[in-house]
N, C-alpha and C positions, 0 to 999 in steps of 0.2 A: 764915315763921311766927314765932310770938313766943318770946322766949329763956326758955328752961324755967326759968331761976332767978329771972328779974324778972319775966316776964310781957310785957316791953316788944317790940313788934313789931319785926321785923328793917327795916335803913333802905330796903330794896329796895323793902319792902311799902308804905310811905307815900307817897301822892299828895300833891305840894308845889302842886296847883293850876295845873300847867303843861298847857296845851292840847294841845301835841304829845306830852306824854309819856301822856295819859290811857290810849292804847290798849295800851300797854305794861303801866301799871299794871293794866288792868282782866284781863289776862291772867294776871296773878299772884296777883288777888285770886280769879278763879274758882278756880284751881290752888290757893290756900289751903282756900276752900270746898270743894273736891272731897276734901280728906284730913279735912275735920271732916263729911261725908258731908251738905253742905248746898247744894250746886252746883244738884242737881236742884230743890231746894226754891225757888231765887232765880229760876231760869231757866224755870220751866213753873208757867204759872198753873192750879192745879187746878180741877177741873169743880165741886166743891162743898168749900169750905175746912171744914177739920177741925180740932179744938182742938188736935190734932197739928201740923198745918201751920201754925197761927197762931203756936205756940210757936216752930216751926223757922225761920219767916218773921222772928219777931223775933230768934231768934238772928242770923241773915244781917243784919239793920240793926243788933244790936251790934258785931257784927266791922266791918260797914261804917263806923261813924262813928269806930272805933278806927283807922282806916287812911287818913282822910281829913282834910285843912287845913280851918280854920277858915271860908274862903269856902265850900267845897263843903259843910259842915255846914250854914252857914245858907240853903244852896239847899233841904235836904231836911227839916231839922227841924221844920220846921211843918204841910208838906203830906205828908209819907210818915213820922209818928213811927212807931216800931216796924214798918214795912213797909218790909222790905230790897228785895224786887221793885220798890217804887214808888221806892224812893230811887236804887237803882240804875237805873233806867229815866230818872229825873229830871236825873240827873249826866251818861248818855251823850246825852241829847238836847241837853245845855248846851254838853258840849266836844267831842262828833262828831257834831253835828246838820247838818241839810241846808240850813240859811239861807243865803240868798244872800251875805249879809255875810261870812261863814264863807268861803264856797268861795272868793270873791273874793281873801280875805285868803291863804289857800291858795295859790293861783296865783300870787300876788305874791310869796309866800314861795319858789314855786320856780322863778320867774323871775329873784328876786335871788340865790338859791344860788351862793356863791362856795366853792371849796377852799380852805382854809387852808393856809399854807405848813408846818405841824407837823401836819398830817393826812395819813393815808393813804388811799389809794384805796377801801378798805374803809370808813373811817369816812365819807367823804364820801358814798358811796353809799347806806350806812344812813341819814343825813341826807335824802336826795333820796327813798328809798324810804316813808321815814315820811309823808311827804307825800304820795307819790303813792298809798299806802293808804289815806290820809283822804280824799285826792279819789275813789278809786273807791268806797269806803264810803259817800258822800255820792252816788253815784249818777251821778258823773261819768264820762264815757267817753272815754279818752284813748289814742290811738294810741301804739303802739311809735316810731313815728317822730318824734312831737312831744316823746316823754319822752326819749328820744337827744338831739332837739335841745337841750333845755333843759339838759341834764345837761353836755353838752359847751360850752354857752356859759359854764358856772362853772369850768372847767378851766383852769387856768395856762397861760402862754404856751409851756411845757415840753411839753406835750401837743399842739401844732400840727400835729405832723407825723402823729399818729392821726388829729385831726379832720381832717386835708385827706384823708386816706386814706377815713375813713368818708363824709364827705358826696360825695367824688368816685366812689365805688363804685357801679355800677348796680345791684346787687343788693339785694333788702331786707334791713335788720339788724335782729333783734329785740333787745329790750331786754336779754334773758338774754345773746345773743350779745356784746353791745356791752359789757356788764358784763366777760365772761370775754374780751374784747380789751384791756379797760381794764388788769385784774389783770395779764394777759400783759406789756403793753407797760410799766406801773411796775417790773415784775421785772427786764425787760432793762435800763432804765436804769439801777438799783441795779446790775446787773452791770457796765454800762460804767463806773460810777464807780469800781468798786474793780479795775477793769484799767487796767495803764499806757497813756498815752497813744499812739497810733498814728495814722498816717496811713493811712486806711481808705477813702481816695476815691482811684483809678486807683494801687493799688500797683506796686511796680517788681519785673518779674520777667523774667529772662533765659533764652532756651531752650539748652541746652548738648547739641550733636550731637543724638542722637535722642533724649532722654532726658525724664524730666518736667521741667517750668518750676519754679526753685527760685526762695527769695528771695535777696537779696543779704546777705550777712553783715557788710560794713562799708558803714554808710551814709556815712559821710564820703567814701569814696572813690566812692560810688554818686553824690553830690550833685556831686562835683567835675567829673562828666563830662555831667552832664545842663545842659541849654539851656532856659532859661526861654521859652516861647512868648507870655509877654507883653510883655517886654522885649527877648528876642532875647539875652539876655546869658548866658554860662555859668556854671555854680556853683550854682544854686539852682532849684526849683522854682516855677512860677509863684505856687503857693498860699501859699509864704513870700517871695513878691516885694514889698517896699516902694517900688520905684522906681514913681513917678509917671509913668504915661504917658498920651497923648493922641493920638488918630487925628483930626486936623483935616480928614480926607476924610468920615467918617460920623461923626463927631461923638460918639465913645465914649472911655471910659477904662478900654477891658478889654484894648486891643492897643495896640503902636505903629502907627505909619501904614504902615511898610516892610512891616508883616505883614497890612495890611489887604486882604481878600478883594475888597471892593466896588472899591477902587483897583487891584485885580489884582495884588494882594501874595500871591497863592495858592502862586507859586514860593517865597516867604519862609518859609512856613509849612512847605512842604516841605521846604526846606533845613534849618529847626531841627529838623522829625521825623528827619531822614538824621543831623544831627549827632549826636542821641541814642544813634542806634544801638538797640544791645543793652542799654543802659542804662536807656533809659525804658521804659514799660509795653511788654509784648510784645501787641501788637495780635492780634485775631482778624481774619484779612484775607478779607471777604467780597466777592464779586465782584455787583456790579449788573449785570442784564441787562434792557434795553428792547427787550420784541417789536416795539416800532413804529419802531426803529432799524436800517439796515443794518449787517450783521455788522461792517463798517468802522469804523463809528461809535461801538461801542461803549466806552464808559467803565468802565475799570476803577478802582475806589476803596475805600479801606479804611475800615470802620466800627468805633470803638471798643466795645468791651463793658466797659462801667462798672457797679460792684457799687456805687457811691455815688450814682449820677444816681436821683432820682427820676421823670425824664420820658425818652421818647425823644426825641431831635433829629435831623430832617432839613433839610438847606439846599437842597434841589432841589425846586421847587412841581410838578414834572412826576412825582413819586412820590406825590402824594398821589391818594387815589380820592375823598375826602370831606372836608368841613370842618366844624367845629362853629359853627353861626351864633351863640349864644351868648358865645362868647369875645370878651372885651375885651383889646386888645393894651396900649393906655395904662394899663389899671391892673393888668396881670399884670406881677409882677417874677419874674425869675431870679437866683439863688444862682450864681456860679460856681466852679468848683474853686479859685481863686484867693481866694475870701471877698468878691468884689465883688458886690453887689448892682445890678443893670439893670432898668431898664422899659422896654418899647416894645419889646425886640428881638425879641422872640418876636411875629411878625405875626398867624399862625394857628394853629391846632390842629384835628388831625383825625385820619382815619386815612389811612397811609401803607403802601403795599405795596412790597416789596423781594423782588429774587430773590436767592439765596444758592448758592453753589457748595461741596458738601462736598469731604471728601479725596479721595473718590472720582471725582469729577468729576460727580455728580449734583445737578440743579439742583432746589431747594426754594424756595417761594414763603411768603413770611412776612408776616402782614398786623399792622401795629402800630398799636394803636389809642391816642387820645389823645397823640397825637405833636406835637409842637411844631417850627411851621416856623419856622427862625430863618436866614434866607438870609446873615447876617454871621458867622454861626459857620463857623469854620476845618473841622470835621470834621463828620461823623454820627456819633450816639452812641445805643449800644442799651443800654437800662436794665434790667439785671439784676432790679432790686426792681418795676419795671413790669411786666415779665412774669411 
């Protein structure tokens, strides 16, 4: 509305000729006409134009020309003089039309959309939705999957974990559900930034007597008793290990040659785990039972329950029920707990089946989907996040 004292329209009611802002401006303009009792006049063509209708239509035109820029006025002043209905129709066809070049430009804008560093998720989604709404009003049919994919491509690298989760999820994701996940992820990341830095992968707990697991209070004493499973030296975790190691046997920089499982260094790995004792992660000991083996050949092996791992890891191919044929080992990289990234160590991905014994001796079958087959990894990993 105009300022009561000066008659100057409010800034948000003025249209500056920006195509992407026309729909928002039109909403404000029609609301203004509604207050002036002119909205019905400009939206509906009367069966028979009366003198009263002509006057009201001219009033709509007068309001319209007050609130548009010079370019827009030039579009209507000759063809729609004193005709508010026709003037608004011309502007709408020009700024929100269904011409092929305009639709292509909108698709291009959507594919090139990028979230700015200073932008919030809400601001970014509003920009995307303005283009999406304009495309739909132009008659374009867009699936939620296509919209989600285009919106994902414009997110910064900090949103990659969410992008991986959305693209790997077999369930269909609606755009409304995706927006909700995006906002929740942003809030969780903000909370992490305000919290003190902690080692949230493979935290250290000990079992005292028959009670509950309790965290260590003295981290220095804890680190002094820990043996690094990367270099085999006491006093630090593998995550904090800066020692360069190299295994000549399997050509890998994630462990020393003495701890290489392929070379037969499984005893070395077990020795490291035994040296850590109660000061390392208290592992949930699950028993694998292979029904096709004689009882005397059953191998008992521990599985690590890791809240920080994003995928299950199994190093025995016999535990796999099926494999994903689309998985490409050479392009897949794994980030280990010590921060190192390795490519090619995950040879397959598929569904693994394991058998667990609970504390009452009852056997349970667990099917682990999207499990990585990594024969060089020293132990199996049960991912809490993946489950």
